C-alpha positions in Angstrom: 100.2 78.4 137.6 98.9 75.2 136.2 99.9 73.9 132.7 96.6 73.4 131.5 96.0 77.4 131.5 96.4 77.4 127.9 96.2 74.9 124.9 98.8 73.4 123.3 97.8 75.4 120.5 98.3 78.9 120.2 96.3 81.6 119.0 96.9 81.8 115.6 96.8 77.7 115.0 100.3 76.5 115.7 101.4 73.7 118.3 103.6 74.9 121.0 106.9 73.3 121.7 107.0 70.7 124.2 109.6 73.0 126.2 106.8 76.2 126.2 106.8 77.8 129.3 103.3 78.1 130.5 103.9 79.9 133.3 106.2 82.5 131.5 103.3 83.1 129.0 100.5 83.1 131.6 102.4 86.2 133.2 102.7 87.7 129.8 99.2 87.1 128.5 97.9 88.6 131.6 99.6 92.0 131.0 99.4 92.0 127.2 95.6 91.4 127.3 95.3 95.1 129.2 97.6 96.4 126.6 95.5 95.0 123.9 92.0 96.3 125.3 94.0 100.0 125.8 94.8 100.4 122.6 91.8 99.1 121.0 89.8 101.9 123.1 92.7 104.5 121.8 92.3 103.5 118.0 88.5 103.2 118.5 88.9 107.4 120.3 90.6 108.5 117.3 88.9 106.9 114.2 90.1 107.9 110.5 91.7 111.1 113.0 94.5 108.8 113.2 95.8 108.9 109.8 96.2 113.2 109.9 98.9 113.3 112.0 101.8 110.8 110.8 103.4 111.5 114.2 100.6 109.6 116.0 99.9 107.5 113.8 103.6 105.9 113.9 103.6 106.0 117.9 100.1 104.1 117.4 101.3 101.6 115.3 104.4 100.9 116.9 102.5 100.1 119.7 100.1 97.4 117.8 97.3 97.7 115.7 94.4 96.3 116.8 93.6 92.8 115.5 90.2 93.6 113.8 91.8 96.6 112.2 94.9 94.9 110.6 93.8 94.1 107.2 92.6 97.9 106.8 95.4 99.6 108.2 97.9 97.1 106.6 96.2 98.2 103.1 96.2 101.6 103.8 99.6 102.0 105.2 101.6 99.6 103.1 100.6 101.1 99.8 98.5 98.0 98.6 95.2 100.0 98.4 97.1 102.1 95.9 98.6 99.3 94.1 95.0 97.9 93.9 93.1 101.2 92.7 96.1 101.5 90.0 96.0 97.7 88.4 94.8 97.6 84.8 93.3 94.3 86.5 91.2 92.8 88.9 92.5 90.2 91.3 89.8 88.0 90.1 90.5 88.3 86.6 94.3 87.7 86.9 93.5 84.6 89.2 91.6 83.1 86.2 95.2 83.9 84.0 96.5 80.6 85.8 97.9 78.4 83.4 102.0 77.4 83.6 101.9 73.8 84.6 105.5 74.1 86.1 104.4 77.0 88.4 101.3 75.3 89.6 103.3 71.9 90.4 105.9 73.9 92.1 103.4 75.6 94.5 101.4 72.7 95.1 104.4 70.8 96.3 105.2 73.3 98.7 101.3 73.6 100.3 101.6 71.1 102.5 105.1 72.2 103.7 103.8 75.4 104.7 102.7 75.4 108.5 102.0 71.6 108.8 101.9 72.0 112.6 99.1 74.6 112.1 95.4 73.4 112.7 93.6 75.9 110.6 96.0 74.7 107.5 95.4 71.0 108.2 91.8 71.0 109.2 90.4 73.8 106.7 91.0 72.9 102.9 89.6 76.7 102.2 93.1 78.0 103.7 95.5 75.7 101.3 93.0 76.8 98.2 93.6 80.8 99.3 97.3 80.2 99.7 97.5 78.2 96.4 95.1 81.1 94.9 97.7 83.9 96.1 100.6 82.4 95.1 99.6 81.4 91.9 98.5 84.4 90.7 101.1 86.5 92.2 103.6 84.0 90.0 101.8 84.4 86.8 101.7 88.3 87.0 105.1 88.9 88.1 107.2 87.2 85.5 110.7 88.5 87.3 109.7 86.7 90.0 107.6 83.8 89.4 107.0 81.6 92.7 109.8 81.7 95.4 110.0 79.5 98.4 109.7 82.0 101.2 106.7 83.6 99.8 104.4 80.6 101.0 105.4 81.1 104.6 104.5 84.9 104.0 101.4 85.1 102.7 100.3 81.9 104.9 100.8 84.2 107.7 98.8 87.0 105.5 96.1 84.9 105.3 95.6 84.0 109.0 95.9 87.6 109.8 93.5 88.8 107.1 91.0 85.9 106.7 91.0 87.3 103.2 92.7 85.9 99.7 92.5 89.2 97.8 93.8 91.5 100.5 96.6 89.0 100.7 97.4 89.3 97.5 97.6 93.1 97.4 99.9 92.9 100.6 102.1 90.3 99.0 102.9 92.7 96.0 103.3 95.5 98.2 105.8 93.7 100.3 107.7 92.2 96.7 107.4 94.8 94.9 107.6 97.8 97.0 109.1 97.1 100.6 111.6 94.3 99.8 112.6 94.6 95.8 114.7 92.1 94.3 114.5 89.8 97.3 113.0 87.4 95.7 114.2 87.5 91.8 116.3 84.5 90.9 119.7 86.2 91.5 118.1 87.7 94.9 120.0 90.4 94.7 118.4 92.4 96.8 118.8 89.9 99.8 122.4 89.2 99.6 123.1 93.7 99.5 120.7 93.3 102.6 123.0 90.5 104.1 125.9 92.6 103.8 124.7 95.7 105.2 123.3 93.6 108.4 127.1 92.5 108.9 128.3 96.0 108.1 125.5 97.0 111.3 126.5 94.5 113.7 129.8 95.1 113.0 129.3 98.7 114.2 126.9 98.2 117.0 128.6 94.7 118.2 132.1 94.3 117.1 132.5 91.8 119.8 129.6 89.5 118.5 130.8 90.3 114.8 134.2 89.0 115.3 132.7 86.1 117.5 131.1 84.8 114.9 133.1 85.6 112.2 136.1 83.4 114.0 133.5 80.4 114.3 132.9 80.7 110.6 129.0 81.1 110.3 128.3 83.4 107.1 125.4 85.9 107.8 123.4 83.8 105.1 123.5 80.9 107.3 121.9 82.1 110.5 119.8 85.1 109.3 118.4 84.3 105.6 115.3 83.3 106.9 114.8 86.6 108.8 115.2 88.6 105.6 113.4 86.3 103.1 110.4 85.1 105.6 110.3 88.6 107.3 110.6 86.6 110.6 107.9 83.9 109.9 108.6 80.7 111.2 111.7 82.5 113.1 109.7 84.3 115.9 106.1 83.5 117.6 103.4 84.5 115.5 102.1 87.4 117.1 105.7 89.2 117.4 105.9 88.5 113.6 102.8 90.8 113.3 103.7 93.4 115.5 106.9 93.7 113.4 105.1 93.5 109.8 102.6 96.7 111.4 105.7 98.6 111.6 107.2 97.3 108.3 104.1 98.0 106.4 104.6 101.6 107.6 108.5 102.5 108.2 109.9 100.1 105.5 112.4 97.6 105.3 114.3 99.2 108.0 112.5 97.6 110.4 113.9 94.1 109.8 117.4 95.7 110.4 116.3 97.2 113.6 114.7 93.7 114.6 117.7 91.9 113.4 120.3 94.2 115.8 118.1 93.7 119.0 117.9 89.9 118.5 121.7 90.2 118.3 121.8 92.3 121.1 119.3 90.7 123.2 120.7 87.1 122.9 124.5 88.8 123.0 125.6 86.3 125.9 124.4 82.8 124.5 125.7 83.9 120.9 129.4 84.4 122.5 129.0 81.4 124.6 128.9 79.0 121.4 132.2 77.8 120.9 131.3 75.8 117.5 129.4 76.2 114.5 126.6 73.8 115.4 126.1 75.3 118.7 125.8 79.0 117.2 123.4 77.7 114.7 121.1 76.1 117.7 121.8 79.4 119.4 119.8 81.6 116.5 117.2 78.6 116.4 116.5 79.4 120.2 115.6 82.5 119.9 112.0 81.9 118.8 111.2 80.7 122.0 113.3 83.0 124.4 111.0 85.0 126.9 112.6 88.2 125.1 110.7 87.5 122.1 107.6 86.1 123.3 106.4 89.3 125.2 106.3 90.8 121.8 105.2 94.3 123.5 108.5 94.6 125.4 110.4 93.5 122.5 108.9 96.2 120.2 110.0 98.6 122.9 113.3 97.4 122.7 113.6 97.0 118.9 113.3 101.2 119.0 115.4 101.2 122.1 118.3 98.8 121.1 118.7 99.2 117.6 120.0 103.0 117.8 119.1 105.7 115.4 119.1 103.9 112.3 117.3 105.9 109.6 116.1 104.8 105.8 119.5 107.3 104.3 122.0 105.2 106.3 120.5 101.9 105.1 120.6 103.2 101.7 124.1 104.2 102.1 125.0 100.9 103.2 123.1 99.4 100.4 125.0 101.3 97.7 128.3 100.3 99.0 127.3 96.9 99.1 125.2 96.7 96.1 125.5 93.2 93.8 
């Protein structure tokens, strides 16, 4: 397959790496386009009836939400719609209250650092303006969190998916206030607790990997903080991240642990082959371009096959054990 079959920029505007495997991607996309067409037909056939049966809805979401439905479905299943309806103030009103110079300057500094390799953020002035609007409005209305690095990447991907500033704001609120509470506060207690939970889970599911990583001396925070704080943005391919978020918005934060366990299991040989910290860190970074994660449809099947019977209750018990 000729290398010119696909652009050097992906469907969401991100530049592909120099070692991008175009041949493998072409094989994947030829199958995935059929999957997308089939899934869109199934969603269209059921229309709103899909929301009346939770088992059907979960199955459909795990198989992927059609691109043209993502914004509406995400708003509905994440609880963002309810947050919006119950809010005392509208987004447009809250946006007009932006005034804190320190917050404004901090966000403005981060704007050009957010996806500098994405052509839509580089060539379209509207996207950085929308990104600023969402982040600054959120920071002013949530005094406990304010602005936290990592939120710019999440919001950037929300905007690329929804193309809508207001929807991205309410979805960000659902993530920070409900799905990942205490991740983005100054102490990051929720994040630190969940890193300990992941350590416990890997010790249980993959004890050999756990011992190897500890022997090398890599703290879980060093290798996986971005997995949690950015919800895999800039860690995995964009379409794979969106497929993960489909499930995250419906099933909650346990999906992050399922994905983390799956990534460890799929890359076990490479992890065990690392002999020192630098090699191990490169192994974790290289996961972004592995064929196992580029094929997002198969990867999501692996997530629910390789991560075991991980329930919300079991995660909550571990969180209570390691609560900071």
